[in-house]
N, C-alpha and C positions, 0 to 999 in steps of 0.2 A: 656232244659229251665233252668235255675240256679231257683231253689227255697229261695236263701241266699235272705233275707231282705238288704236295702239299709240303712247303718246305721244314724238314726236319733239324730242330737245331741241334739237337742231340746227336746226329748223326755225323760220320767224318767227313770233311769239306775238303775237297782240293787243296792246294794250296799252290796259289798262281807261282807263288818264287821258285818250287820248284819244277814247272813246266817249263820244257825249252821253247827259247823266244822262235816265236814266227818269222821274223827277221833280224839281219845282224842288228846290233846295238850299234845308236848311231853313237859317234866318236866328238870329244869336247875339241871344239874347233884349234888350232896352235895357238892362235893369237890368244884366247883365255887362258889356256895353260900356261904361256910363257908370262902373262902377267901376274896371275897368281903365284907363281913360283920365285918372281924375281922382286915382286913388293914386300918388301923389311917390314917384319912387324911391329920395328920401332917405331915407322910413323904414324901406328895407330895412336889417337890422343886420347888418353886419358884424365879423369879430373885432376887439376893440381893438390887438391885435399888429400886427393890417395897418398902423397906423399908423406904426409906428417900424421898418417892415420895408423893408432897402433892394433895390431892384430889381436884378434879374439884368441887365448890362449886357453883352451879346455883344459880338464883334470888330465894328469896320467895316466893313460893304461897302464896295466899291469903288463909287463913284457912275458912273453911264453916263452922260456929258458929254463923250465922244468921246475922252477922253487918255487913254493906255494905262496902266494903277495896276498895279502887283502885290499882293494881298491875302495881309499875313503879321501877319492881326491876331488869328487863331482857332486857331493851333497843329495847323492842320492838316496832313493829309500832302500834299506837294506831287505826287503818284501815286496814281492812280487803282487802283481793286481789282484783284488780280491776276486775269489771265483766268480761271480756272479758280471763283475766289470768285464774280465776277461771274454768269457761266454757271449757278452754282449756286442764285445767287439768283434770277437771270431764270426757272429751272426752276421754282422754288418759285411762283412768281406763280402758275403754273396750277391752283395748288390755292388760292388765293387766296380764294376764296368759303368755304373750309372755316375753322372757326378753329385756331390752331395747339396745339400739343402743350402744355399749360398747365405740364406739370411739366418739359418739355426734357431728355426722358431720355437721346436719341443724344447730345445736346450735353454734358449734366452725366456722362454717364461717358465721354468722351472728352476732357471737362476735368478729372475724378477722375483718369483714367491718365495724363494730362499732370504734373501735382502730386503726383502719389502719393499721392490720398485717394480713400476714396470718396465716389461721388455725391452721396450725402448732406449733404458737405459743401461741396456746390456750390449758390449760391443768383445765380441770376438776374434781371435787370431792365433794363429801358429805359436803360443806361449806367451806370457804374461814378456817378454823380452820382445816379442813381436810387436805386440801391444805398445809398448813403449815407442818402438820404433814409429809405430802410426800416429803417435800423440806429436811428437817431433815433426813427422813429414806435415801435418795440418795444423802445427801453430808456429813453425819456425821458419820466417825467410831466411835467405843469407846473411849471414853476419850477425843474427838474432841471437841471445843469449839464454844457456840454460847449465842453470846454475843445482849441485850437487855435490856432497860431501867426497872426502878423496881420502885415505879409499875405500871404494862401495864397490858395488857391483860392476864388473871389467866392462861391462858392453855400453853403459853409459857412455863415454867419450866416442866410442866406435859409431854407434847409434847416433851423436850428434853430429860428430864431425864428417861423417859420410853423406848427411843431408845439407851441408853448408852454414849450420849453427857453428857457435863458438861455444866451446865449454868453457864454463868455471868452475874449476875444483875449491873446495874451502876444506883446508885440513883437516880433518878427526881431531880428537882431543887426545892425551896423553893414554887415557882407558878405553880410547877407540869409539868413542861417541861423536854424534852429531853435533858441532858446534855453533848453534841456530842463533844463536846474536850474532857470529862471524857471517854466516849464509844470510843474514836477513840483512846485513851491510850491504853484502856483496850482490844486489837485487838494484838496476841501475833502469835507467826507459827502455834498453834491450832486453831487459828479461820477458821471455815470452812463458820460461817453463821452469819448475822447481820438483827436483825428484827428492824423495825423503825414502830410503830403505828402511824400512822397521821389523820385522831384526835386522840390521845391518851387515849386507854380507860384504867382506867376509870377516867382520871382527866382531859379530855377536852381539851389541847390546841394543836396546831397544826403544824406542820413544815414549811419554806418555802422555795421556790425553789432554794432559795440563800444560805440557810445553809445545806440543801442536798446537791446542787454541790460542794459547799466547802469542807463538810466531806469525798464525794465521791474520794475526789483530795489524802484523807487521809487513803484510804484504799486499802489495795492491788489486782491485777483486779482476783486474782483468788476466793477471798473469797467474796461471794454471799451476797447484801444486798435487804433482801425481804421487800419492804414498804404495810403494811398493811394498805388499805384502804375502811374499812367495812362500815366507817363514812362518805365517803367523800362529797355524796351527799348533807348532812346538814351544809356542807362547803359554807359560802360564798361564790359566784362564782366568786369575783371580785380579790380574794386574794386566792383561791385555788392551792394548789401544781401542776405546771406544770410536771406531773408525764411521761405524752408522752412523751415529751422532754427529761426528764432525761431518759429515757427507751430508747429512740433514741441515745443517746450519751453515752449508758454506757450498756456494755454487759452483764456486771455482775450485772443486777439491774431485780427485778423479782416485778412484780405488784402484788396483792393480790384484788379479789373485793370478793363481796358476793351478792345471791340477798334478805339475810335475812330481813336485815332493811327496807329500804325505799321502796322494792318491797313486803314488807310483807309475804315471803316465807319461815319464818324461820322454820315452819313445816314440810316444804317439801325436807330442807337440799339439796342445791345446790350453790358451789362457784371454783371460777376459780384463776388461774394465768395467769397472761402475760408475757413470758419468753423468753431467747435465743432458736432456734430449740432445740439445742442440751440439754438443761436443762430442756424443755418440754419434751421431748423426758423422758427424764430421771422419770421426774415426771411419767408419761403415765405406766411407767415400775414398781411402786412400791406401785401403785394406786390400791384401791380396786378394782376389779372387777364389771361392773354393776352399779356401786356406786350411777350412777345417774339416779334414777328414770326415767320412763316414764312419771310418773304426774309432775316430778318437770320440764323434761328437757321443754316438752310441757309447761308447766308454765312459764320458766325463758324465752323461746324464744317468748311468746306470751307480754312479760312486754318490747321485744323492739319495738312493732308494736305503730305507730304513736298513736294512740287512746290511748292505756296504759301511754304512753309517756306523754302525754300532761295530762292525769291526775296524774301521779307520779311528772312532775314537779311542778304542783299544792298544792300539800301534802307537797313536800319540804320546797317550798317558807311559806306555812304555820306551820311545824317546826320551820322551823330559826325564824320566828315572834315570833309566841309564847313563844321560849327558850329566846328572847330579851327579851321579856315583861316579864316572870318569874326573868329571872337575874338583870334587873334594880331595880324588884320591890325587890329580895334581898339583893340589894345594897345600897337600903331604908333605908333598916332596919337596916345598919349597919357590913352585911355580907364580907367579902375580899374575894373572891373565884376567883379560876383560869379561864383565860378568856377561855372558851368552843366554839368548833366549833362542835361538835358532837350531838346528840339530847339527850344531858342527861347533868345534873347539878352536881356538885362533890362540897362536902363538908369536907374539911381537918380538921378534927376533933379530929384525935388522939385516943388518951386514951376514948376519950366522943363516939368514934363512936358506941360501941354497945346501950349504952345507948340512942342515937338519935333515932337510927333505931328501939329500942324498944318504945319511945316514939310518935312516930310518929304511929308505927303500932296499938297502944292501942288509936288513934283517925282514922283510917280509912287509913292509907296510907302506903302500903308496900315496903320498902327501897330495896338498897342493901347495906349492910356494910362489906365493907374489912379489918376486924384485926382490928389494932390498929392503920390505916391509915386514914380512910375517910369511907363518903357516897356517894352512887350514887344516882341518882335521874332522871330517866327519864321524858323525855318532853312527853306527851299524851295528854287527853281529858282534855277540859280547865276545867271541875271541880275538875279532878287532880291537875290541875298545882293551882289554887286556894286553896286550901286544902294545898299544899305544901308551899305557902306564909304564908298563916294562921300559921300551926304547925312550920316554922323556927321562926315567928315572939313569937309565946309561946313559945319555946324554949328558945329564949335569955332572955326573961322575967325571965322563970323557974331558968334559969341557971345564 
C-alpha cells in the first residue's frame, strides 16, 4: 500500500522562498560585478529611428487635488461594461493561470458570423492600434511608405516610424476632413499602406461610401488600404460607411475595429481586423502571441450577445443625441467647428489650444490638446457636457 498522500491543490503549500537555505548562497564573481557596474548605459545601442520618433501622449489624467474634475480627454465610454459582459470577464479570471486560446477561435467565429465572412479573415490583437502595428510589420520594409491624413490618430506616425517605415502625412482640409485627392497623389511606388480613419480622430468628420470608392480606383491593387472604424458605432446609421460592401468589392481593403469605445473595454485591450485571408494570415504571423487575454476574449464575445447588444445600441443612440446637443449649443455661441460623427467634439484653436485646455482644466474639465492644432473633448456625462458648454462660452468672453 502506498503511503504517499494525494496532492490537494487547495491545501496550503510550503513556500520555498520562506525556507532557510541549506547552504550559503553563492556570491557573484568579483569580475562579473565589476564589469556590470562599470559598463556605461550609454554604450547600449538603440535604433537611430527612435531619435526622431514622436512619443505617444495619452489623454491627461485628472489630478487628485481635491477639485472635482471630469476627464473627457481619452474618448472613453462614460458607461461601465454591460453587466453580462463584466460577469463574463470576471468568470474568465478563474482560469487566468492558463494561456488563452491563441487562435481566439470562438471569438473569431462569432465575429465572422457578425460580418458575414469566414473566421479565417479575422485577425485579433490588443486593440485596433495593435492590429494597425501588425499591418505595418506585415507590409512595410525599411523605407517603404505609409500614407495617412494629418492630423489623425496620434499612434500612426509612431507605428510607422518604429518599424522602419516612412510616414507620409497629408494635411486634412480646413474643415478637418481627409483630402483624398492629395492622398491619392501622395501614393508612390514605395507606398505599401494607406490609413483612412473614419470618423477621423481627433477632428471628427467621416468619409462617405462614394468618396472611398472613388479613392480606391486611384490606389494600385497591391497597396493595402486600412479603414480604421474605431468610432463607427457613433456615426449616424443612415449615412455610415458601407465598409462591408467596400471590403467585398476590394481585396486590398482591411477594416479595423475595436471593443474599446462603445463596448467600454478599453482597459482590457482587444480589437480586430477583417481582411483577405492571405493578409489575415500574415497578421497572425507577426502579432504578439497570446495577446488577447482570456478575460478580453470572454468580454468581447459577451458584447455580441443579444442582451448586451441591445444595451450598447441604446448607449450609442444616447451618445449621438448628446453629441448633437453639445454641437448645437456650441454653434449658438458662435463656434464654427468640424462636423463630427465620433463621440467627441474638436476645437481647431491652433496656437490657442494649450491655453484653452489649461482654461478648462482650471474649471474642472480635462481635455485633450494637440500641440498647436486643436483640442478634443469626449462626449461623456451630461454634467461634463454642460460644463464644456459653459467653459466654451466663458472662453469666448475671455478671449
